[in-house]
Every structure is written in C-alpha cells, then in structure tokens.
ROTITI-618226 format. One record per residue (C-alpha): residue number from 1; residue in three letters; x, y, z. Coordinates in steps of 0.001 Angstrom, whole numbers, plus 500000, padded with zeros to 6 digits. Layout:
N
R_sefi_guvex_xx_yy_zz
R_NUM_ALA_X_Y_Z $
...
***
This chain:
468
R_sefi_guvex_xx_yy_zz
R_1_UNK_144302_319112_615769 $
R_2_UNK_145934_321241_613284 $
R_3_UNK_144109_321385_609707 $
R_4_UNK_146415_319188_608109 $
R_5_UNK_146703_316553_610498 $
R_6_UNK_142634_316550_610165 $
R_7_UNK_142493_316476_606323 $
R_8_UNK_145038_313130_606346 $
R_9_UNK_143087_311583_609168 $
R_10_UNK_139764_312257_606807 $
R_11_UNK_141497_310654_603872 $
R_12_UNK_142822_307809_605612 $
R_13_UNK_139317_307220_606657 $
R_14_UNK_138046_307316_602963 $
R_15_UNK_141133_304842_601870 $
R_16_UNK_140291_302252_604595 $
R_17_UNK_136338_302544_603951 $
R_18_UNK_137308_302232_599557 $
R_19_UNK_140083_299168_600123 $
R_20_UNK_137122_297555_602445 $
R_21_UNK_134574_298136_599598 $
R_22_UNK_137124_296463_597095 $
R_23_UNK_137591_293745_599054 $
R_24_UNK_133586_292711_599702 $
R_25_UNK_133649_293108_595442 $
R_26_UNK_136277_290995_595322 $
R_27_UNK_134921_288538_597079 $
R_28_UNK_131158_288650_595421 $
R_29_UNK_133297_288499_592023 $
R_30_UNK_135455_285134_593427 $
R_31_UNK_131987_283048_594663 $
R_32_UNK_130721_284473_590955 $
R_33_UNK_127741_285992_592959 $
R_34_UNK_128037_289876_590530 $
R_35_UNK_128480_287911_586772 $
R_36_UNK_125161_288646_586084 $
R_37_UNK_125881_292651_586622 $
R_38_UNK_128607_292386_584564 $
R_39_UNK_126584_290990_581840 $
R_40_UNK_124227_293799_582309 $
R_41_UNK_126457_296628_581490 $
R_42_UNK_128101_294362_578544 $
R_43_UNK_124863_294392_577115 $
R_44_UNK_124133_298112_577047 $
R_45_UNK_127538_298936_576363 $
R_46_UNK_127458_296311_573423 $
R_47_UNK_123849_297773_572098 $
R_48_UNK_125297_301472_572733 $
R_49_UNK_128221_300482_570296 $
R_50_UNK_126528_298810_567536 $
R_51_UNK_124010_301683_567594 $
R_52_UNK_126427_304232_567124 $
R_53_UNK_128052_302755_564648 $
R_54_UNK_125240_302028_562455 $
R_55_UNK_124201_305519_563075 $
R_56_UNK_127540_306750_561671 $
R_57_UNK_127432_303833_558763 $
R_58_UNK_129677_301212_560422 $
R_59_UNK_132720_301100_561523 $
R_60_UNK_136116_301029_559181 $
R_61_UNK_135845_297927_558551 $
R_62_UNK_137023_296020_555136 $
R_63_UNK_134853_293328_553725 $
R_64_UNK_137992_290840_553816 $
R_65_UNK_138243_291016_557221 $
R_66_UNK_134806_290003_557929 $
R_67_UNK_133643_285996_557714 $
R_68_UNK_131162_285782_555044 $
R_69_UNK_128034_283864_556199 $
R_70_UNK_125309_282141_553747 $
R_71_UNK_122353_281308_555387 $
R_72_UNK_119308_278368_553726 $
R_73_UNK_116058_280885_554532 $
R_74_UNK_112831_279296_555357 $
R_75_UNK_111605_279703_551861 $
R_76_UNK_114493_277577_551030 $
R_77_UNK_114000_275006_553238 $
R_78_UNK_110695_274672_552437 $
R_79_UNK_110947_274116_548722 $
R_80_UNK_114731_272454_548087 $
R_81_UNK_114431_271056_550503 $
R_82_UNK_110769_270354_551575 $
R_83_UNK_111021_271016_554952 $
R_84_UNK_112449_267289_555190 $
R_85_UNK_115330_266773_558106 $
R_86_UNK_117622_265752_557971 $
R_87_UNK_118439_268109_554959 $
R_88_UNK_118762_266463_551589 $
R_89_UNK_122486_264849_551517 $
R_90_UNK_122568_265532_547233 $
R_91_UNK_120708_269081_547419 $
R_92_UNK_123820_269947_550154 $
R_93_UNK_126477_268803_547998 $
R_94_UNK_125513_270706_545018 $
R_95_UNK_125374_273913_547337 $
R_96_UNK_128667_272624_549030 $
R_97_UNK_129941_272438_545306 $
R_98_UNK_129087_276007_544183 $
R_99_UNK_130345_277446_547409 $
R_100_UNK_133814_275365_546982 $
R_101_UNK_134127_276708_543642 $
R_102_UNK_134691_280472_544691 $
R_103_UNK_137414_279688_546138 $
R_104_UNK_137461_280540_550218 $
R_105_UNK_140299_279682_552629 $
R_106_UNK_137925_277915_554634 $
R_107_UNK_134307_276607_554824 $
R_108_UNK_132924_276063_558215 $
R_109_UNK_129311_273920_557964 $
R_110_UNK_126897_274916_560879 $
R_111_UNK_125016_272152_559761 $
R_112_UNK_124528_268235_561343 $
R_113_UNK_125786_266595_557610 $
R_114_UNK_126334_263022_559738 $
R_115_UNK_124490_259855_558816 $
R_116_UNK_121137_258481_560285 $
R_117_UNK_120217_254955_561139 $
R_118_UNK_121221_252037_558651 $
R_119_UNK_118723_252168_556155 $
R_120_UNK_116835_255809_556663 $
R_121_UNK_115179_257705_553825 $
R_122_UNK_117752_260758_554622 $
R_123_UNK_121248_258663_554157 $
R_124_UNK_120241_258812_550351 $
R_125_UNK_123108_260851_548484 $
R_126_UNK_125000_260534_551840 $
R_127_UNK_128261_258389_550524 $
R_128_UNK_127847_261771_547254 $
R_129_UNK_128332_264339_550393 $
R_130_UNK_131137_262295_552421 $
R_131_UNK_133288_262298_549106 $
R_132_UNK_132841_265912_548040 $
R_133_UNK_133955_267118_551571 $
R_134_UNK_136958_264454_551635 $
R_135_UNK_137854_265910_548315 $
R_136_UNK_137502_269237_548904 $
R_137_UNK_139637_268886_552034 $
R_138_UNK_142404_266845_550461 $
R_139_UNK_142619_269298_547852 $
R_140_UNK_144076_271711_549836 $
R_141_UNK_142789_275079_548694 $
R_142_UNK_139903_275424_551401 $
R_143_UNK_140017_274281_554868 $
R_144_UNK_136566_272677_556192 $
R_145_UNK_135242_272937_559713 $
R_146_UNK_132283_271130_560324 $
R_147_UNK_129460_270898_562805 $
R_148_UNK_129847_267977_565306 $
R_149_UNK_126829_265480_564851 $
R_150_UNK_123702_266457_567464 $
R_151_UNK_123868_263846_570576 $
R_152_UNK_121733_261185_569793 $
R_153_UNK_120831_257828_572672 $
R_154_UNK_120931_254879_570464 $
R_155_UNK_124249_253054_570655 $
R_156_UNK_124266_251536_567721 $
R_157_UNK_123791_255841_565922 $
R_158_UNK_126281_256665_568413 $
R_159_UNK_128765_254379_566541 $
R_160_UNK_127848_254915_563031 $
R_161_UNK_128376_258829_563698 $
R_162_UNK_131776_257839_564698 $
R_163_UNK_132693_255948_562585 $
R_164_UNK_131488_258865_559825 $
R_165_UNK_133355_261190_561588 $
R_166_UNK_136648_259280_562578 $
R_167_UNK_136755_259054_558893 $
R_168_UNK_136349_262758_557919 $
R_169_UNK_139233_263592_560531 $
R_170_UNK_141635_261443_558821 $
R_171_UNK_140894_263369_555685 $
R_172_UNK_142266_266345_557595 $
R_173_UNK_138585_267827_558163 $
R_174_UNK_137844_269579_561990 $
R_175_UNK_135211_269550_564261 $
R_176_UNK_133470_271959_566474 $
R_177_UNK_130801_272390_568843 $
R_178_UNK_127400_273822_567364 $
R_179_UNK_126685_274742_571194 $
R_180_UNK_126232_278491_571758 $
R_181_UNK_127267_279485_575470 $
R_182_UNK_124612_282169_576956 $
R_183_UNK_124327_284304_580203 $
R_184_UNK_120891_284638_581071 $
R_185_UNK_119658_283713_578128 $
R_186_UNK_121555_286398_575894 $
R_187_UNK_125134_285517_574291 $
R_188_UNK_127207_287972_575164 $
R_189_UNK_131002_286397_575706 $
R_190_UNK_133400_284089_573793 $
R_191_UNK_134781_281266_575529 $
R_192_UNK_138173_280288_574261 $
R_193_UNK_137962_277176_576218 $
R_194_UNK_135043_275981_574137 $
R_195_UNK_136036_274442_571045 $
R_196_UNK_133049_275561_569224 $
R_197_UNK_132453_275793_565577 $
R_198_UNK_133829_279031_565639 $
R_199_UNK_137138_278606_567987 $
R_200_UNK_137659_275865_566423 $
R_201_UNK_137408_278251_562875 $
R_202_UNK_139187_280954_564194 $
R_203_UNK_142403_278857_565364 $
R_204_UNK_142207_276448_561852 $
R_205_UNK_142674_279769_560123 $
R_206_UNK_145542_281355_562268 $
R_207_UNK_147306_277778_561880 $
R_208_UNK_146788_277429_565423 $
R_209_UNK_146345_273891_567009 $
R_210_UNK_142397_273620_567865 $
R_211_UNK_141022_274103_571479 $
R_212_UNK_141150_271494_573882 $
R_213_UNK_139731_269213_573570 $
R_214_UNK_140857_268936_569918 $
R_215_UNK_137589_267088_569088 $
R_216_UNK_139546_264117_566141 $
R_217_UNK_142180_264007_569175 $
R_218_UNK_139267_262425_570962 $
R_219_UNK_137583_260624_568342 $
R_220_UNK_141148_259124_567261 $
R_221_UNK_141456_257881_570508 $
R_222_UNK_138562_255319_570605 $
R_223_UNK_134510_255843_570688 $
R_224_UNK_134893_256059_574343 $
R_225_UNK_136481_259337_574057 $
R_226_UNK_133593_260555_571988 $
R_227_UNK_131111_261246_574591 $
R_228_UNK_130105_264291_572790 $
R_229_UNK_128110_262117_570358 $
R_230_UNK_125805_260495_573242 $
R_231_UNK_122870_262228_574518 $
R_232_UNK_124326_262313_577902 $
R_233_UNK_126672_264835_576840 $
R_234_UNK_125652_268225_577301 $
R_235_UNK_127428_271746_577210 $
R_236_UNK_126046_274285_579900 $
R_237_UNK_124193_276600_577961 $
R_238_UNK_124809_279097_581230 $
R_239_UNK_127781_280698_581099 $
R_240_UNK_130588_278692_582497 $
R_241_UNK_131373_279597_586235 $
R_242_UNK_134823_278230_586499 $
R_243_UNK_135312_280610_582737 $
R_244_UNK_134323_283469_583152 $
R_245_UNK_137309_285417_583822 $
R_246_UNK_138489_283835_580570 $
R_247_UNK_135816_284977_578227 $
R_248_UNK_135877_287804_576064 $
R_249_UNK_132932_290033_574726 $
R_250_UNK_131676_289401_571403 $
R_251_UNK_133088_292094_569060 $
R_252_UNK_130300_294297_568487 $
R_253_UNK_132015_295685_565030 $
R_254_UNK_130987_292494_563073 $
R_255_UNK_126920_293223_564138 $
R_256_UNK_127232_296334_563158 $
R_257_UNK_129453_295723_559443 $
R_258_UNK_127423_292001_558818 $
R_259_UNK_125291_293124_556380 $
R_260_UNK_127799_293845_553638 $
R_261_UNK_129016_290240_554390 $
R_262_UNK_126490_288089_554423 $
R_263_UNK_124252_286520_551655 $
R_264_UNK_120586_284570_552501 $
R_265_UNK_119643_282132_549591 $
R_266_UNK_116128_281352_549115 $
R_267_UNK_117875_278304_546632 $
R_268_UNK_120248_276375_545280 $
R_269_UNK_120231_278353_542250 $
R_270_UNK_121289_281453_544347 $
R_271_UNK_124496_280233_544929 $
R_272_UNK_125458_280907_540925 $
R_273_UNK_125376_284514_542543 $
R_274_UNK_127948_284387_545237 $
R_275_UNK_130597_287269_544986 $
R_276_UNK_134031_285542_544356 $
R_277_UNK_135699_284393_547685 $
R_278_UNK_138779_283240_547219 $
R_279_UNK_140588_283777_550252 $
R_280_UNK_137597_284327_552486 $
R_281_UNK_136562_282647_555598 $
R_282_UNK_132639_281400_554657 $
R_283_UNK_130274_280115_557261 $
R_284_UNK_127083_278277_556306 $
R_285_UNK_124062_277423_558227 $
R_286_UNK_120650_277768_558606 $
R_287_UNK_118106_280524_559558 $
R_288_UNK_115010_278578_559426 $
R_289_UNK_114826_276964_562811 $
R_290_UNK_113875_278942_565898 $
R_291_UNK_115614_276674_568342 $
R_292_UNK_118806_277933_566207 $
R_293_UNK_118008_281929_567188 $
R_294_UNK_119597_283113_569966 $
R_295_UNK_119271_286594_571564 $
R_296_UNK_122196_288792_571435 $
R_297_UNK_123157_292678_572601 $
R_298_UNK_121871_293336_568568 $
R_299_UNK_118663_291477_568230 $
R_300_UNK_118151_287849_567763 $
R_301_UNK_120585_286076_565461 $
R_302_UNK_120606_282775_564203 $
R_303_UNK_123594_280218_565193 $
R_304_UNK_125540_280059_562275 $
R_305_UNK_126044_284309_562694 $
R_306_UNK_127360_284085_566417 $
R_307_UNK_129804_281779_565134 $
R_308_UNK_130789_284001_562521 $
R_309_UNK_131084_286537_565147 $
R_310_UNK_132610_284442_567310 $
R_311_UNK_135140_283784_564436 $
R_312_UNK_135672_287551_564322 $
R_313_UNK_136162_288368_567766 $
R_314_UNK_138762_285748_568307 $
R_315_UNK_141016_287509_565616 $
R_316_UNK_140344_291027_566378 $
R_317_UNK_139024_290454_570453 $
R_318_UNK_138086_292821_572475 $
R_319_UNK_140279_293742_575701 $
R_320_UNK_139843_294328_579272 $
R_321_UNK_141601_295646_581972 $
R_322_UNK_143414_293507_584595 $
R_323_UNK_142099_292820_587905 $
R_324_UNK_144856_294792_589502 $
R_325_UNK_143655_298104_587832 $
R_326_UNK_140356_297155_587882 $
R_327_UNK_140697_296771_591981 $
R_328_UNK_142826_299849_591994 $
R_329_UNK_140521_301312_590047 $
R_330_UNK_137697_300617_592569 $
R_331_UNK_139816_302033_595207 $
R_332_UNK_140218_305670_593916 $
R_333_UNK_136456_306322_592544 $
R_334_UNK_135680_305197_596479 $
R_335_UNK_138047_307562_597725 $
R_336_UNK_136528_310017_595186 $
R_337_UNK_133067_309196_595952 $
R_338_UNK_133859_309329_599941 $
R_339_UNK_134550_312734_600073 $
R_340_UNK_131916_313548_597318 $
R_341_UNK_129249_312287_599234 $
R_342_UNK_130594_312923_602408 $
R_343_UNK_130462_316223_601725 $
R_344_UNK_126222_315989_600279 $
R_345_UNK_125184_314308_602995 $
R_346_UNK_126666_316617_605618 $
R_347_UNK_125187_319179_604102 $
R_348_UNK_121619_317605_604124 $
R_349_UNK_122614_316018_608193 $
R_350_UNK_123335_319529_609129 $
R_351_UNK_119662_321103_607079 $
R_352_UNK_118040_318279_608719 $
R_353_UNK_119431_319048_611969 $
R_354_UNK_118519_322679_612222 $
R_355_UNK_115141_321818_610675 $
R_356_UNK_114354_319997_613944 $
R_357_UNK_115935_322490_615783 $
R_358_UNK_113660_325258_614617 $
R_359_UNK_110439_323101_613590 $
R_360_UNK_108090_325827_615334 $
R_361_UNK_110701_328692_613697 $
R_362_UNK_108891_330708_611273 $
R_363_UNK_110594_329516_607951 $
R_364_UNK_109714_325796_609140 $
R_365_UNK_108630_325298_605675 $
R_366_UNK_111522_326788_603835 $
R_367_UNK_113783_324597_606070 $
R_368_UNK_111686_321624_605099 $
R_369_UNK_111702_322368_601503 $
R_370_UNK_115276_322677_601735 $
R_371_UNK_115661_319394_603805 $
R_372_UNK_113694_317171_601042 $
R_373_UNK_115725_319532_598307 $
R_374_UNK_119158_317830_599337 $
R_375_UNK_117588_314696_600159 $
R_376_UNK_116750_314126_596121 $
R_377_UNK_119625_315947_594968 $
R_378_UNK_121462_313361_596832 $
R_379_UNK_119762_310750_595596 $
R_380_UNK_119777_312482_591866 $
R_381_UNK_123573_312470_592303 $
R_382_UNK_124175_308806_592926 $
R_383_UNK_121926_308295_589741 $
R_384_UNK_123783_310820_587779 $
R_385_UNK_127114_308692_588838 $
R_386_UNK_125977_305628_588173 $
R_387_UNK_124583_307117_584379 $
R_388_UNK_128283_308602_583971 $
R_389_UNK_130223_305438_585064 $
R_390_UNK_127855_303576_582448 $
R_391_UNK_128091_305697_579971 $
R_392_UNK_132051_306102_580164 $
R_393_UNK_131985_302584_580052 $
R_394_UNK_130239_302125_576682 $
R_395_UNK_132435_305519_575100 $
R_396_UNK_135497_303176_575880 $
R_397_UNK_134075_299970_574534 $
R_398_UNK_133851_301871_571107 $
R_399_UNK_138179_301713_571567 $
R_400_UNK_137708_297927_571771 $
R_401_UNK_138354_298159_575635 $
R_402_UNK_135850_296414_578012 $
R_403_UNK_135932_298172_581479 $
R_404_UNK_133020_296711_583635 $
R_405_UNK_131662_299353_585502 $
R_406_UNK_129494_297055_587973 $
R_407_UNK_131726_296780_590715 $
R_408_UNK_132414_300667_590784 $
R_409_UNK_128977_301184_591428 $
R_410_UNK_128235_298914_593861 $
R_411_UNK_130943_301088_595613 $
R_412_UNK_128987_304429_594335 $
R_413_UNK_125837_302454_596265 $
R_414_UNK_127964_301456_599108 $
R_415_UNK_129623_304796_599958 $
R_416_UNK_126630_307151_599396 $
R_417_UNK_125337_304064_602540 $
R_418_UNK_128030_304844_604448 $
R_419_UNK_127859_308264_604086 $
R_420_UNK_124704_309202_604532 $
R_421_UNK_124608_308065_608232 $
R_422_UNK_128724_309039_609111 $
R_423_UNK_129099_311429_611165 $
R_424_UNK_125708_311604_613269 $
R_425_UNK_125097_309878_616764 $
R_426_UNK_122933_310581_619908 $
R_427_UNK_124764_312765_622359 $
R_428_UNK_124350_311793_626192 $
R_429_UNK_122784_315940_626948 $
R_430_UNK_120795_315711_623562 $
R_431_UNK_117837_314661_621580 $
R_432_UNK_119204_316144_618203 $
R_433_UNK_121922_314227_616010 $
R_434_UNK_125615_315812_615853 $
R_435_UNK_127611_315669_612881 $
R_436_UNK_131357_314383_614178 $
R_437_UNK_133087_313256_611001 $
R_438_UNK_133299_310328_609090 $
R_439_UNK_133506_307001_611366 $
R_440_UNK_134255_306389_615004 $
R_441_UNK_137415_306674_617093 $
R_442_UNK_138049_304943_619369 $
R_443_UNK_141293_305508_621602 $
R_444_UNK_141959_308577_618846 $
R_445_UNK_142038_305866_616069 $
R_446_UNK_140169_306394_613158 $
R_447_UNK_137868_303765_613355 $
R_448_UNK_137036_300540_616597 $
R_449_UNK_139108_298139_617155 $
R_450_UNK_136263_296102_616603 $
R_451_UNK_136081_297683_612835 $
R_452_UNK_139581_297234_611903 $
R_453_UNK_139508_293534_612907 $
R_454_UNK_136335_292880_610924 $
R_455_UNK_137844_295349_607852 $
R_456_UNK_141042_293330_608118 $
R_457_UNK_139324_289920_607924 $
R_458_UNK_137659_291014_604923 $
R_459_UNK_140836_292156_603417 $
R_460_UNK_142636_289170_603963 $
R_461_UNK_139565_286256_603051 $
R_462_UNK_139747_288708_599759 $
R_463_UNK_144058_288449_599155 $
R_464_UNK_143732_284636_599924 $
R_465_UNK_140629_284115_597194 $
R_466_UNK_142808_286504_594826 $
R_467_UNK_145650_284654_595281 $
R_468_UNK_143925_281159_594384 $
***
C-alpha cells in the first residue's frame, strides 16, 4: 500500500472512532446521564472566574448595572422583629417606604408579605402594608415584584392568600416564585422557563411579559389555577431535566462585584443611610434564615442574592456554543487525540513487546524501567489533556462564553482506552503481541463488518434523538 493510502486509511479510522464516540456522548446527553459532568465543570469554571476577578480587583461592572441588594441581618431579626415570624407588617411597611422614597425603578421583595389565618396576631399592620404596596404600584415610579405566598395546606388559608394576591395583581404588582433551582445541591444556572423572582424581575424591567406561566394571569383565571398556593404544589429543586439545555449559567461577574452594590441592615433606622437609588433595581430579602441559604460556586449565598444574580444574568447572559458546534468540536478533538494516543501507545506497546522478547537479557531492568516509564507517561498525558481542557474552558468562561469540556473529556478517555489496545493481536505462530495498526480489518475494510454495523446503529440512534 502506498504511503498516501496508508495515511488516508489511518485518518479514516481515527475519524470513524471519533464520530462513534461523539454519537455515544450525544446519546448520553439526550438521556440526561452526564448533566452532572456539565455541572461539575461549570462549578470549577465559575469558581476560577470569580477568584481571578476578585484577585484583579473585580470585573469592569459599573455599580448602576448591578442590582442593589438590601438584606435583613440576624441583628435586625432579633431586635426590630423580636425573632417573630411572620415579620411585623408595620415595621416592614416603614422599611419599604424608606426604600421606595429613594426612587428605585423596581423593588423586588424576597419576603412572604401575605396575610396569615384570620385573627392571627401576625396580621397586625397587614392593611397598612397592603395599602402602601398598592400606592407605590399605582404611582408608577417604582415597579414592584413580590414573592408568592408560601404554599399552605388549609383550604381557607389558600383562599385568603389568593384574595390578597388577586388584589395586588389588579394594582399592577407582579409576582415571582421564591424557589431556587439547584443542581446536585448547588445553584449554578438560570432557568428562563421558571417564573422565579429574578426571572420575572428581569422581564418586567425590560418591558417584557412575565415568563410562562404568568402568575398574575393564573390568579386572574380563578383559584383553581393558582395551584402554587397549595401545599401539593412543589417545585423540583433538582435541575428540571426537560429544561436542562435551555438553562444559562449564572454570570460570575455579579458575585465578584456584588459587595459594591449591597447593604445589610441591622435595624430599620439604618435604612436612612441608603444611597440614592434612582433608576436602580433593588432586591430586598433576609439573610437570617438558614433554610434560605444556598451553596453556589461562589460560596453560600442567601436566596435574595441568588435572585439578584438571576436578574443580572438575564440581562448579561453567559453565551453557550451551539450543539452542532459542540459535536463538531468533539469529533475534531477526537481525531487529534486518536493520532496522539495511537503514537504514544504504539511506543509503549513496542517497548513492552521488546521487554517480553528479551526478558532474560542483561538490560532487562533498563527495559522494564522504560516500559513502566512509558506507561506512567501515557497516564500523565491523559491527565494533562484533561487539565488543559478544563483550564481552556475556564479561560473562555472569562469572556462570558461557556464551552462544556465534559463531553470532550469523555472522548479523551475513550480514545486512550481504545488506543491502549489497538494494534495488538496474538499471531497464530507467536505468543507475543504484534503491532498491526489501529482497528481490525475485514476484506480490506478499515473495520470489521460487525463493527461498522454497530457504529452505524449508534450514529443513527444519536441522530434520531438529536432530531427530536
């Protein structure tokens, strides 16, 4: 066979294997079996990005672009609210009135402001708070987005909260769910199909309709449609599988710069020190409740910070590469890795064969050390490639582009496993392994007919899943 023909055959074999491996990865992705790998890579990249930005003094984000976060501290909860839940309505009304007087364009409240059961002591001041909210909304200077009432079991209490929410919706106030979506216990992404506070606030601030379902529209359709008010309603706190590929990573710029646009309050009196907030988006919530603390790639954060980060990420999204480009990248890297691992394992296999053939020779220890060194070198090569891929992904993430290295890493491991055994067979007249090149040949074909049929089935399966 000519040298050119040999090279074309070898390239075809590497391309064949790379396409099959990429197809297997597509199948795994479509069945949501490797979402955990994407999350792990995103967590590493997000941490690296935030750390590098903090070390360099933070990203070039102007304060006015950041949502301003006001949090109620443990001290305020213990003094002004006497550790009572629900929070005193009159005290909350005074605080919200001070914030509204600073002229924010929008105020998003991550606190359940709904009334309790009829006659409950916690309802004292509820009328004052409700009239204040309606007055702010109708004034038109500050848009309001409130957290939906926490789900309850009592039918009578559901009716009370429904009536309260219906009245505020008619006044022009929008609502969002306070639930936070997590991936394996870590908050990493923004789901634009989830009507959370941050998503609704981002859409309202841009003049868009709230995300589907629009909660006030559901309330307007009747009590039966407001299922989120009942205890039977549950938001899946694990990542919603059907929505996985439509979710966006949280923008690390916000977490690196958020301290410049945040103010914890130890008392209502401290609100007098708030800066002018004209035109700003403000988030108000608590940091005193342990159940409202979430693990992120940037440390534990209260829920109100997560919603603010969601809002910022909606306006400044991390872009992702298309699925087609990702598959093409898998194939290209797979071919390159095929050549690299083919060469490295070929060197190792030849050294191993030479050691077996001269086991009793005087230089057996040198040959033994060479074989072991080459084996360690091949393993290190895989580790270095994985590290380089992760580092490259983190580097690209600095420019608000997310390239998940997980599928490529799977391909790297698959290629090294294939290359480690490729080209070895036992000849009929020899007990020693002989190197014959990558793949088995049948009737002059690069691979056997059975291999080709299996590969075709895998690629077809992947194409069908992808098309759907």
